[in-house]
LUMTIMAR-924477 format. One line per field, with one value per residue (C-alpha): chain; x, y, z; residue in three letters. Coordinates in steps of 0.5 Angstrom, whole numbers. Example, Ala and Ser with C-alpha at 12.3 -4.5 7.8 and 13.67 -1.06 7.14 Angstrom:
// residues 2
kette <- c(A;A) $
X <- c(25;27) $
Y <- c(-9;-2) $
Z <- c(16;14) $
rest <- c(ALA;SER) $
This chain:
// residues 778
kette <- c(A;A;A;A;A;A;A;A;A;A;A;A;A;A;A;A;A;A;A;A;A;A;A;A;A;A;A;A;A;A;A;A;A;A;A;A;A;A;A;A;A;A;A;A;A;A;A;A;A;A;A;A;A;A;A;A;A;A;A;A;A;A;A;A;A;A;A;A;A;A;A;A;A;A;A;A;A;A;A;A;A;A;A;A;A;A;A;A;A;A;A;A;A;A;A;A;A;A;A;A;A;A;A;A;A;A;A;A;A;A;A;A;A;A;A;A;A;A;A;A;A;A;A;A;A;A;A;A;A;A;A;A;A;A;A;A;A;A;A;A;A;A;A;A;A;A;A;A;A;A;A;A;A;A;A;A;A;A;A;A;A;A;A;A;A;A;A;A;A;A;A;A;A;A;A;A;A;A;A;A;A;A;A;A;A;A;A;A;A;A;A;A;A;A;A;A;A;A;A;A;A;A;A;A;A;A;A;A;A;A;A;A;A;A;A;A;A;A;A;A;A;A;A;A;A;A;A;A;A;A;A;A;A;A;A;A;A;A;A;A;A;A;A;A;A;A;A;A;A;A;A;A;A;A;A;A;A;A;A;A;A;A;A;A;A;A;A;A;A;A;A;A;A;A;A;A;A;A;A;A;A;A;A;A;A;A;A;A;A;A;A;A;A;A;A;A;A;A;A;A;A;A;A;A;A;A;A;A;A;A;A;A;A;A;A;A;A;A;A;A;A;A;A;A;A;A;A;A;A;A;A;A;A;A;A;A;A;A;A;A;A;A;A;A;A;A;A;A;A;A;A;A;A;A;A;A;A;A;A;A;A;A;A;A;A;A;A;A;A;A;A;A;A;A;A;A;A;A;A;A;A;A;A;A;A;A;A;A;A;A;A;A;A;A;A;A;A;A;A;A;A;A;A;A;A;A;A;A;A;A;A;A;A;A;A;A;A;A;A;A;A;A;A;A;A;A;A;A;A;A;A;A;A;A;A;A;A;A;A;A;A;A;A;A;A;A;A;A;A;A;A;A;A;A;A;A;A;A;A;A;A;A;A;A;A;A;A;A;A;A;A;A;A;A;A;A;A;A;A;A;A;A;A;A;A;A;A;A;A;A;A;A;A;A;A;A;A;A;A;A;A;A;A;A;A;A;A;A;A;A;A;A;A;A;A;A;A;A;A;A;A;A;A;A;A;A;A;A;A;A;A;A;A;A;A;A;A;A;A;A;A;A;A;A;A;A;A;A;A;A;A;A;A;A;A;A;A;A;A;A;A;A;A;A;A;A;A;A;A;A;A;A;A;A;A;A;A;A;A;A;A;A;A;A;A;A;A;A;A;A;A;A;A;A;A;A;A;A;A;A;A;A;A;A;A;A;A;A;A;A;A;A;A;A;A;A;A;A;A;A;A;A;A;A;A;A;A;A;A;A;A;A;A;A;A;A;A;A;A;A;A;A;A;A;A;A;A;A;A;A;A;A;A;A;A;A;A;A;A;A;A;A;A;A;A;A;A;A;A;A;A;A;A;A;A;A;A;A;A;A;A;A;A;A;A;A;A;A;A;A;A;A;A;A;A;A;A;A;A;A;A;A;A;A;A;A;A;A;A;A;A;A;A;A;A;A;A;A;A;A;A;A;A;A;A;A;A;A;A;A;A;A;A;A;A;A;A;A;A;A;A;A;A;A;A;A;A;A;A;A;A;A;A;A;A;A;A;A;A;A;A;A;A;A;A;A;A;A;A;A;A;A;A;A;A;A;A;A) $
X <- c(349;342;340;337;344;347;343;343;351;353;349;345;352;355;349;349;356;355;349;343;338;332;327;331;330;324;326;322;318;312;309;304;298;300;296;288;287;281;278;280;287;293;300;306;307;313;318;325;330;331;328;333;329;330;326;321;326;327;334;336;334;339;338;341;344;347;354;355;352;355;353;350;345;338;341;337;330;332;334;327;324;328;325;318;320;324;330;337;341;341;346;347;351;352;355;363;362;358;356;353;349;347;341;342;349;348;355;356;362;364;365;368;362;355;354;351;344;346;351;346;341;346;347;339;337;343;339;333;330;328;321;321;324;319;313;317;317;310;306;300;293;291;286;288;292;292;298;298;300;307;305;301;306;311;306;305;312;313;308;310;317;316;311;317;322;318;314;308;305;305;302;300;298;295;290;283;281;288;286;288;283;286;293;290;288;295;298;293;294;302;301;296;299;306;303;305;303;305;307;311;312;309;306;299;295;294;287;286;281;279;276;272;268;262;258;259;266;266;262;266;272;269;267;275;276;272;277;278;270;271;275;272;266;263;262;256;249;246;252;253;245;245;251;246;251;257;262;265;271;271;275;281;279;274;270;267;265;268;261;259;265;265;262;254;248;242;235;235;241;246;253;254;261;263;264;271;272;270;276;283;287;292;287;288;295;294;289;288;284;281;281;284;285;278;279;281;288;285;287;280;276;272;275;282;280;279;286;289;285;288;295;299;297;300;296;296;293;291;289;289;291;298;300;296;294;287;290;296;294;294;301;303;300;303;309;311;308;312;309;306;302;299;293;298;302;295;293;300;300;294;291;286;282;284;279;276;274;268;267;260;258;251;248;246;253;252;245;243;236;230;224;221;224;219;223;219;223;229;232;236;243;247;247;251;250;256;256;259;253;247;244;248;246;241;236;234;230;231;238;238;233;238;244;240;237;245;247;242;245;252;251;249;242;245;252;252;253;254;252;255;250;252;247;241;236;239;240;233;232;237;234;227;229;233;227;222;226;229;224;225;233;231;233;229;222;224;222;229;233;235;236;238;243;245;245;237;235;238;237;233;239;244;240;239;247;248;244;248;254;252;256;250;244;243;238;239;243;244;245;245;249;252;257;256;259;266;270;270;264;267;263;267;263;262;263;261;262;258;260;255;258;263;270;274;279;284;283;276;277;281;276;271;275;277;270;271;278;276;278;272;272;270;271;276;275;271;268;268;263;264;258;262;269;271;276;280;283;287;291;293;301;299;295;298;305;310;307;310;310;304;304;303;296;294;291;283;280;277;270;264;260;255;259;262;269;272;272;266;261;262;260;255;251;245;250;248;249;253;249;247;242;235;237;234;230;227;223;226;222;219;222;229;232;236;242;248;253;259;262;269;273;279;285;289;296;301;301;294;292;287;289;286;285;291;295;293;295;302;304;302;307;312;312;311;319;320;317;319;324;322;315;318;320;312;310;314;311;304;304;304;298;302;307;302;298;304;305;298;299;305;301;296;301;304;297;294;289;284;278;282;286;278;277;283;281;274;279;282;276;279;275;276;283;288;291;297;296;294;301;305;302;303;310;313;307;305;299;292;290;283;282;279;285;289;284;284;291;292;286;290;296;296;303;300;293;296;299;292;289;283;277;275;282;281;274;276;282;277;273;278;279;272;271;278;275;268;271;278;285;281;279;286;287;290;284;279;281;277;271;272;273;265;263;266;261;266;264;267;274;276;274;278;284;284;283;290;294;291;293;292;298;297;291;295;301;296;292;299;302;295;297;304;302;296;301;307;302;304) $
Y <- c(275;277;282;286;285;289;294;295;294;297;301;305;308;309;313;317;319;322;326;322;323;319;325;323;316;311;304;299;304;300;304;299;295;288;286;284;276;272;271;278;276;281;279;282;289;292;296;298;297;304;310;316;323;331;337;332;329;321;321;314;307;302;294;291;284;279;280;273;275;278;286;286;280;283;289;288;288;295;298;296;299;305;306;306;311;315;315;316;313;305;303;296;293;287;292;291;293;299;299;305;305;311;310;316;315;307;307;303;302;301;307;307;312;314;321;326;329;335;332;327;333;337;332;331;338;342;345;346;353;356;356;349;348;352;348;342;344;346;341;337;338;332;330;327;321;320;320;320;314;314;315;321;324;323;326;332;334;332;337;343;342;343;349;352;351;355;350;352;346;340;333;328;320;316;310;311;310;313;320;325;330;329;330;336;339;338;342;348;347;348;353;357;357;359;365;362;366;368;375;375;369;371;377;374;368;365;364;358;355;347;345;339;336;334;337;331;331;338;337;331;336;341;336;335;342;343;346;352;353;360;361;357;359;355;359;357;361;361;364;369;371;372;377;381;378;379;373;372;374;375;368;364;357;357;351;350;345;347;348;353;358;356;360;361;363;367;365;368;364;369;368;372;370;365;367;366;372;376;375;378;373;373;373;366;363;356;352;345;341;334;328;333;327;328;334;340;340;339;344;345;345;351;348;349;357;357;354;359;365;364;362;366;361;355;349;342;337;330;324;316;314;313;316;313;315;317;322;324;331;331;329;334;340;338;335;328;327;329;323;317;311;305;301;295;298;300;293;290;295;294;301;298;292;286;284;277;277;273;272;270;268;267;263;270;273;271;272;270;272;268;268;267;273;279;286;291;297;299;294;288;290;284;276;276;281;280;281;288;290;289;296;300;296;292;292;285;286;278;279;284;280;274;278;281;274;272;278;276;269;271;276;276;280;285;287;293;293;298;295;299;299;302;308;311;307;300;302;303;296;293;296;294;287;287;289;284;278;280;277;270;271;273;280;285;288;295;299;303;296;297;304;308;314;318;325;325;323;330;331;325;321;325;323;316;316;319;313;308;311;311;304;304;303;297;300;302;296;296;302;302;307;309;314;318;313;312;317;320;317;315;308;304;298;296;289;288;291;289;291;290;295;296;299;302;306;304;310;309;302;303;308;304;298;304;304;298;298;302;299;297;293;286;287;282;283;285;282;284;281;281;280;283;281;288;285;283;290;287;283;289;291;298;295;299;298;303;309;309;315;314;315;322;324;325;332;332;335;342;342;343;349;348;342;343;341;335;337;342;337;335;328;329;334;329;324;324;318;318;320;314;311;308;302;295;293;286;281;274;268;265;258;260;257;263;261;262;258;259;263;263;265;268;268;274;274;279;284;284;281;275;268;263;256;253;259;259;252;253;259;256;250;255;259;252;251;258;256;249;245;238;234;232;240;241;235;239;245;242;238;244;249;255;254;251;258;262;258;259;266;266;262;268;274;270;271;264;265;260;262;260;254;251;253;249;243;243;244;237;234;233;237;230;231;235;241;238;233;237;242;235;233;239;240;233;229;225;221;225;222;223;225;219;215;219;219;211;211;215;211;205;208;204;206;213;212;208;214;216;210;214;213;220;222;217;219;227;225;221;227;231;227;226;234;234;228;232;240;240;243;249;244;243;251;252;257;252;248;250;250;243;241;244;241;234;234;229;233;239;242;240;233;233;236;230;225;227;228;234;241;245;244;236;237;242;237;231;236;237;230;228;232;230;223;225;228;222;216;211) $
Z <- c(277;274;270;276;279;273;273;280;281;275;270;276;279;272;270;276;275;269;272;270;276;277;274;267;268;267;268;265;260;257;251;248;251;248;242;244;244;244;251;254;253;251;248;251;252;249;254;255;261;261;258;258;257;258;256;253;248;248;248;249;251;255;254;260;260;265;266;264;257;251;252;245;246;245;241;235;239;242;236;233;240;239;231;234;240;234;239;236;241;243;249;251;257;261;266;265;258;254;247;243;237;233;229;225;223;223;227;233;238;245;250;257;260;258;255;260;259;256;251;249;248;244;239;238;238;235;230;233;235;241;239;238;245;248;245;247;254;254;258;255;258;261;265;272;271;264;260;252;248;245;238;241;244;238;233;237;238;231;229;234;232;224;226;231;225;220;217;213;211;216;215;220;218;223;223;224;232;234;237;231;235;242;238;234;241;244;239;239;247;246;241;246;252;249;245;239;233;225;227;234;238;245;243;243;243;236;232;229;225;225;218;217;212;216;222;226;225;227;233;236;235;239;245;245;245;251;256;251;251;253;247;241;237;231;224;221;218;224;228;222;222;229;228;223;217;220;221;228;230;238;239;239;236;231;228;221;215;208;206;211;209;201;196;196;192;194;193;186;185;185;187;194;196;202;209;208;204;210;214;212;209;215;220;222;225;224;220;222;216;219;214;209;204;202;197;201;198;190;186;182;188;192;198;195;195;202;203;198;201;208;205;210;215;217;214;218;215;219;215;216;209;207;200;194;187;189;194;191;192;199;199;194;198;204;203;207;213;219;223;221;225;221;222;223;228;232;232;234;239;242;241;236;235;230;225;222;215;212;205;203;196;194;187;185;185;177;174;168;167;164;161;168;171;170;168;172;169;164;159;160;157;159;159;165;171;176;184;182;178;183;185;180;173;176;182;185;192;192;193;198;202;202;204;210;212;212;216;221;221;222;227;234;236;239;236;233;226;220;213;207;201;194;195;199;196;197;204;205;202;206;212;210;209;216;219;216;218;225;229;226;228;235;234;238;235;236;230;231;231;224;221;215;217;211;209;207;214;216;224;225;222;227;233;231;230;237;240;236;238;246;249;254;249;245;240;234;233;226;221;213;210;203;204;211;216;212;216;222;226;233;235;239;240;233;232;225;218;213;206;200;196;191;193;188;192;198;201;202;204;210;212;212;216;221;223;227;230;236;242;247;254;252;244;242;235;230;224;216;213;205;200;194;194;197;202;196;197;203;198;194;195;198;204;210;207;206;202;195;190;185;178;175;175;167;166;167;161;162;165;160;161;167;169;176;177;181;189;189;191;199;200;205;202;199;197;190;186;179;173;170;166;168;172;170;176;176;180;180;179;185;183;183;189;193;197;201;197;201;207;207;214;212;217;219;219;223;217;217;211;210;209;206;210;205;207;214;215;211;215;221;219;218;225;229;228;231;237;239;236;237;239;246;248;246;250;256;255;254;260;265;265;266;260;256;257;255;249;246;248;243;238;238;237;231;229;231;236;240;235;229;232;234;226;225;228;224;218;219;222;229;234;238;238;243;240;242;237;231;232;232;226;223;225;225;222;228;228;230;237;240;247;249;247;252;257;256;257;263;266;265;269;275;277;277;281;286;289;291;294;297;293;293;290;284;283;283;278;273;274;271;265;264;263;259;254;253;252;251;255;257;263;265;266;274;274;273;279;284;279;278;285;286;280;282;288;293;299;302;300;306;305;298;301;306;301;297;304;307;304;298;295;295;291;286;285;283;278;275;276;272;266;266;265;260;255;256;256;251) $
rest <- c(UNK;UNK;UNK;UNK;UNK;UNK;UNK;UNK;UNK;UNK;UNK;UNK;UNK;UNK;UNK;UNK;UNK;UNK;UNK;UNK;UNK;UNK;UNK;UNK;UNK;UNK;UNK;UNK;UNK;UNK;UNK;UNK;UNK;UNK;UNK;UNK;UNK;UNK;UNK;UNK;UNK;UNK;UNK;UNK;UNK;UNK;UNK;UNK;UNK;UNK;UNK;UNK;UNK;UNK;UNK;UNK;UNK;UNK;UNK;UNK;UNK;UNK;UNK;UNK;UNK;UNK;UNK;UNK;UNK;UNK;UNK;UNK;UNK;UNK;UNK;UNK;UNK;UNK;UNK;UNK;UNK;UNK;UNK;UNK;UNK;UNK;UNK;UNK;UNK;UNK;UNK;UNK;UNK;UNK;UNK;UNK;UNK;UNK;UNK;UNK;UNK;UNK;UNK;UNK;UNK;UNK;UNK;UNK;UNK;UNK;UNK;UNK;UNK;UNK;UNK;UNK;UNK;UNK;UNK;UNK;UNK;UNK;UNK;UNK;UNK;UNK;UNK;UNK;UNK;UNK;UNK;UNK;UNK;UNK;UNK;UNK;UNK;UNK;UNK;UNK;UNK;UNK;UNK;UNK;UNK;UNK;UNK;UNK;UNK;UNK;UNK;UNK;UNK;UNK;UNK;UNK;UNK;UNK;UNK;UNK;UNK;UNK;UNK;UNK;UNK;UNK;UNK;UNK;UNK;UNK;UNK;UNK;UNK;UNK;UNK;UNK;UNK;UNK;UNK;UNK;UNK;UNK;UNK;UNK;UNK;UNK;UNK;UNK;UNK;UNK;UNK;UNK;UNK;UNK;UNK;UNK;UNK;UNK;UNK;UNK;UNK;UNK;UNK;UNK;UNK;UNK;UNK;UNK;UNK;UNK;UNK;UNK;UNK;UNK;UNK;UNK;UNK;UNK;UNK;UNK;UNK;UNK;UNK;UNK;UNK;UNK;UNK;UNK;UNK;UNK;UNK;UNK;UNK;UNK;UNK;UNK;UNK;UNK;UNK;UNK;UNK;UNK;UNK;UNK;UNK;UNK;UNK;UNK;UNK;UNK;UNK;UNK;UNK;UNK;UNK;UNK;UNK;UNK;UNK;UNK;UNK;UNK;UNK;UNK;UNK;UNK;UNK;UNK;UNK;UNK;UNK;UNK;UNK;UNK;UNK;UNK;UNK;UNK;UNK;UNK;UNK;UNK;UNK;UNK;UNK;UNK;UNK;UNK;UNK;UNK;UNK;UNK;UNK;UNK;UNK;UNK;UNK;UNK;UNK;UNK;UNK;UNK;UNK;UNK;UNK;UNK;UNK;UNK;UNK;UNK;UNK;UNK;UNK;UNK;UNK;UNK;UNK;UNK;UNK;UNK;UNK;UNK;UNK;UNK;UNK;UNK;UNK;UNK;UNK;UNK;UNK;UNK;UNK;UNK;UNK;UNK;UNK;UNK;UNK;UNK;UNK;UNK;UNK;UNK;UNK;UNK;UNK;UNK;UNK;UNK;UNK;UNK;UNK;UNK;UNK;UNK;UNK;UNK;UNK;UNK;UNK;UNK;UNK;UNK;UNK;UNK;UNK;UNK;UNK;UNK;UNK;UNK;UNK;UNK;UNK;UNK;UNK;UNK;UNK;UNK;UNK;UNK;UNK;UNK;UNK;UNK;UNK;UNK;UNK;UNK;UNK;UNK;UNK;UNK;UNK;UNK;UNK;UNK;UNK;UNK;UNK;UNK;UNK;UNK;UNK;UNK;UNK;UNK;UNK;UNK;UNK;UNK;UNK;UNK;UNK;UNK;UNK;UNK;UNK;UNK;UNK;UNK;UNK;UNK;UNK;UNK;UNK;UNK;UNK;UNK;UNK;UNK;UNK;UNK;UNK;UNK;UNK;UNK;UNK;UNK;UNK;UNK;UNK;UNK;UNK;UNK;UNK;UNK;UNK;UNK;UNK;UNK;UNK;UNK;UNK;UNK;UNK;UNK;UNK;UNK;UNK;UNK;UNK;UNK;UNK;UNK;UNK;UNK;UNK;UNK;UNK;UNK;UNK;UNK;UNK;UNK;UNK;UNK;UNK;UNK;UNK;UNK;UNK;UNK;UNK;UNK;UNK;UNK;UNK;UNK;UNK;UNK;UNK;UNK;UNK;UNK;UNK;UNK;UNK;UNK;UNK;UNK;UNK;UNK;UNK;UNK;UNK;UNK;UNK;UNK;UNK;UNK;UNK;UNK;UNK;UNK;UNK;UNK;UNK;UNK;UNK;UNK;UNK;UNK;UNK;UNK;UNK;UNK;UNK;UNK;UNK;UNK;UNK;UNK;UNK;UNK;UNK;UNK;UNK;UNK;UNK;UNK;UNK;UNK;UNK;UNK;UNK;UNK;UNK;UNK;UNK;UNK;UNK;UNK;UNK;UNK;UNK;UNK;UNK;UNK;UNK;UNK;UNK;UNK;UNK;UNK;UNK;UNK;UNK;UNK;UNK;UNK;UNK;UNK;UNK;UNK;UNK;UNK;UNK;UNK;UNK;UNK;UNK;UNK;UNK;UNK;UNK;UNK;UNK;UNK;UNK;UNK;UNK;UNK;UNK;UNK;UNK;UNK;UNK;UNK;UNK;UNK;UNK;UNK;UNK;UNK;UNK;UNK;UNK;UNK;UNK;UNK;UNK;UNK;UNK;UNK;UNK;UNK;UNK;UNK;UNK;UNK;UNK;UNK;UNK;UNK;UNK;UNK;UNK;UNK;UNK;UNK;UNK;UNK;UNK;UNK;UNK;UNK;UNK;UNK;UNK;UNK;UNK;UNK;UNK;UNK;UNK;UNK;UNK;UNK;UNK;UNK;UNK;UNK;UNK;UNK;UNK;UNK;UNK;UNK;UNK;UNK;UNK;UNK;UNK;UNK;UNK;UNK;UNK;UNK;UNK;UNK;UNK;UNK;UNK;UNK;UNK;UNK;UNK;UNK;UNK;UNK;UNK;UNK;UNK;UNK;UNK;UNK;UNK;UNK;UNK;UNK;UNK;UNK;UNK;UNK;UNK;UNK;UNK;UNK;UNK;UNK;UNK;UNK;UNK;UNK;UNK;UNK;UNK;UNK;UNK;UNK;UNK;UNK;UNK;UNK;UNK;UNK;UNK;UNK;UNK;UNK;UNK;UNK;UNK;UNK;UNK;UNK;UNK;UNK;UNK;UNK;UNK;UNK;UNK;UNK;UNK;UNK;UNK;UNK;UNK;UNK;UNK;UNK;UNK;UNK;UNK;UNK;UNK;UNK;UNK;UNK;UNK;UNK;UNK;UNK;UNK;UNK;UNK;UNK;UNK;UNK;UNK;UNK;UNK;UNK;UNK;UNK;UNK;UNK;UNK;UNK;UNK;UNK;UNK;UNK;UNK;UNK) $
């Protein structure tokens, strides 16, 4: 009996007998998209045989096995999936036996019958309040045909469960690009529709404040909340002036940036208070703090004053950064997240785009000034300047020009690219150098091909950014920036993130990497091009790992008179550079040979960490025995195009996709060899064999060719071998067969079918047989 028989003859009747009707069961529940692979392919999607649910609770999953198999075969994978879905109960059955695992207690045992829906629901929701269950059962607000991703659903439920159970400080941690604003909207929708509020549940609809630190983030959120456009308003100076100095109160959903609400000064530099003080402290029921790690929870900032004023409200923070030493204040304020979803999970699930890393080094990464170099400003204080010193201690436009030309060399002309620079002046110089050399690299001559987008550009910069974000527009193509684009900017088709600045914070690094992770059609991956060694942060033990309790922070010394405490300066306003002495500005000698000395491609493993070439090969050698046990097993796989394609997809899921395997050939100077031979060389030390050698041996197999006596048949088979020798295994794909027939130009398709025996199947059989000989020849 097959697994399908087990389901139909045993599991389905057993579930029906204990009250599980069709509305409470989802069969073959797929909940990921499959990791994005090169060539518009996807890895395997995660799914469970049965998902049992009731009252918007995922209650259990069932793993079905054939009657002849052990009932708990595959249980571990089912447990792993249950953890992803935050499901407590897992069942595994071959029809004749049922095994139950409780992930909360860690205990498992065989049972006679499945629990009823109400029994399972009671086990899971025993401590929940009626408010929690009401919020759970309030439907999502979705466009026709759209469903939330599994982690979005879990995040919304985790937040509303916490609110319904009376939690006053709630934190959600989800990677950039996973839809935090969509999640926030669904939370607000559920609270709004159920008439939740801080005073009396059901008595009125809540008043909610959405706080951001940048206008562009607030405006993006307003667009997401469009279904409630008649119930929302933005608090800013223009709105208050329209109301003759009164803050708006006639709405349910309010949007504001911290700076608009914070303490203000008049023209005479006198304190006139913040708009937030014009609201009663209990005016809002819920405050949503977007990108809350950026300072809203710090004890010594004016942002904290706003939160303290509205302390009776529930505060819900949204962040993309797990707990680290540089954002411990956020976690001490909100507590542990009620739900987390990491960058690594998003990439492996296929909801975020993977990345590649190119580490670029120049011969100016270490600079010793000579008498031939001209000092334009400042004074040389060091004998040796390192790459981290550029644009902080020393300015050399020649280096920026060298970097700009290498960027243009590394990217395609119309690939949307963000270049992160040290400061606003550096971003200006980089923009100018890109535009100076763009024509030489075949790029458009449009004056807006490369633009700077920082806070200094104001409205013009925001308009250029909006055009950059428009996936239907190619111009602007390249943005240079320093701080403004590190968080929250939704540009889905970014293909390159260039780092020409020092990044000391893991939080900031994750935010910058997140600029490229959004999924877009035709975008298999994005590339991080690193000129400063910033990607060394990938090797930090904290990179996208489980959050750890950081070391206690040392107390900050008291502020000096007139000094602003940390946290008062929002990062977008002016983006001021740190106070510093005059930088050394030099003009390097024209006799210097300026060049890029190394572009190291770093491979990405399945944990998201880049690998050196040696580490890549070592990891591949470690993984190969898990995929095939012998050369003969691999030969059988490789001899059939469908099995070969499945195997290559498995390799990609382990972090070795087709583009990286091409680079592997170059590493061994084996571009003329078949990938099969490279794999057997790495796994079993078999000698490398060129494709031309395989073709020659196949042509010499007279037994095989004698089966096809017609001249056109033999000519077609030899044409296939020619194409394989020239370009490789892609020509042996089943989907290439029709194209090969057209290219061979041996008459009509009907003529070729007759040459092989008369039917399309005869042509296909010969195509498959040829590949068998190709890989089994001596």
